[in-house]
Phi, psi and omega in degrees: 000142183297317182262009178053222180257157181261162178293139175292127187289338181266330182231060180296162181305135185276348178230147175229158179300150178302320175235118178287122182305146173077342185297314178296325177294321177294319175302314180299315180299317181296314183291326177294323176297315181296311183296316180299318179298312182292335183280002175125004181251022183299338181285345179235342180245117183282091183302322179299332178293326177300321177294320178300320177297317176303316181300309183297320179299318180299314179298318180295310185294313182298318180294319178300315180293319181291321177294323177295320177296317179296323181292329182268326186251347181081003178199168176250122178277095187293323180299313179294326177299313180298319180296317179298317179294320179297315182289335178280315189267323192286316182304310177297326179295316180299316180296317182293316179296320178296316181295311182291326178293317177299317180297321180291317182292323182276357179085007179284342177217171178281180180086193181203187181227128173230155182299315182293317179298318179296315180294325179297326180282318183284334180258013174059049175238015189297330182291312180286333174297317179295326183283314192249336191234348189299137177241154178305138177060031179263349176223154179297148178301137177089358181261007177297340181293348182291353177302322184289330175295324178297317179300313181294321181294323176297321176298313180299328182291322187263320193297315180303322178294313179300313181296321178299318179295314182295322178292336179282344179286126177266339180226171178096199183297148176283165178300321180302316181293317180298315180294323178296320178298317179297317178300319178296317179296322178295319178299314179297324178294322176297319177299318180299317181292318181297327182284351177289132181301333181265016181300140171222149193301320184298332181302322181272319186296321187266336194280142178297317184293345179249352181241355185296336180293334176298327176282320184294333175297326174293323176297318178300318179299317181294323183279316189268322187219050190296117183288346183297336180288344186238017182303118174077357180291326181209113184257014176268155175241113179279177181304319180294322179295315177299323179297315179298315179298316180298317179295318180299316179295320179297320178297316179298316178299320178298318180294333178283327188265335179288123186254006179299127188296320181292317178300315185294334181262358183230279186290337183305312184292324178294313181294323178294319178298315180295322180288326181288332183303307178293328178294319174297315183304309184286325181294333178270310184287333179243042189295342178273350180294146185302332182293331185243352187298332180298335179294340181256011176293158182301318181297312181293324177298317180295314179299322178298320178297323182270359193299323182298311180290326175300315180297318182298321192256343193298318184289326173299317178299315181299310183293325180288320176299316179294323181295319187264001178275134179274358178217164181290128180267124178298143183308321183294323178286323178296318178297315181298312180297319180296317179296319179298310181294317182294318180293318178301314177300317183292324177298317179295317178298317181296317185287318189256346181241299188294321180300318180297312183286337175296316178296322180293324181294333181302333181291343185248025177274000000 
């Protein structure tokens, strides 16, 4: 079987590797796609797809960790989960929002600062603020990317409770079926919104209620076919595996090239999620295979470690460079400068902020 056997939902593996292979490399690939797209290559690099990859990765990783916790302790400590997520996400966000707000107020960058806009970013409401309430110059330039953090934070807020309830069921539908039903309902909800005469694209692209399935596909992978159980056991790819990979890549290419507006706002996200699941599976379970080994290179691992802060600051760097340049910057030079500045910023955040809070988070494991 291509996916071999799946993890038992009631007695999932009690241990997972300290570092899941390929995950940091996938993070690196995703953030590079986003940065490259924003730097002027958006016509050939689908930046939004990089965010979709981040979403699926988050769902997969969080579910894997929660299932491991349930397997060892018999329950999920939701309070400690919330504390760990807060200590992981908030410190770099606070520094970034403070820096970009200062730059906007002092005239070093475009945009502005408003109390509501600031609170929407710090309280993870930036996506719905952008859809329904945003006003010109109400947030610093380059901080619009925070919409995706809001989607993930809403997921973190609800999902541990949902998973705890589902794990408590001894009979009835499996977790896989429940998550699949939710994904289907989200897809139908997107169709409902698109059919509204007043539909606009941002409503679907930014909103948690229309994008949460991109995260849930990662949850499905962790529950139903978790590749962490097979890491390094078999690094060969048989004909069936190659066929699955080929079909998945073909599906992704189709989602990039099909320009039908209804498809792009509805089925595109579902098809991308389904196509990414086997690619994630093989990149983790066959991480030593030449096709995926580059994800575990030292460079990709480092970029993956810095990816969160790179994502937070990169668009601010792009917009500020363009603002202060007296001539048009070619995309390749803009990309290079942005990566240098973003990585430098991320190294500083990692060394002086994230390392400290990482040690602090250990107390809540």
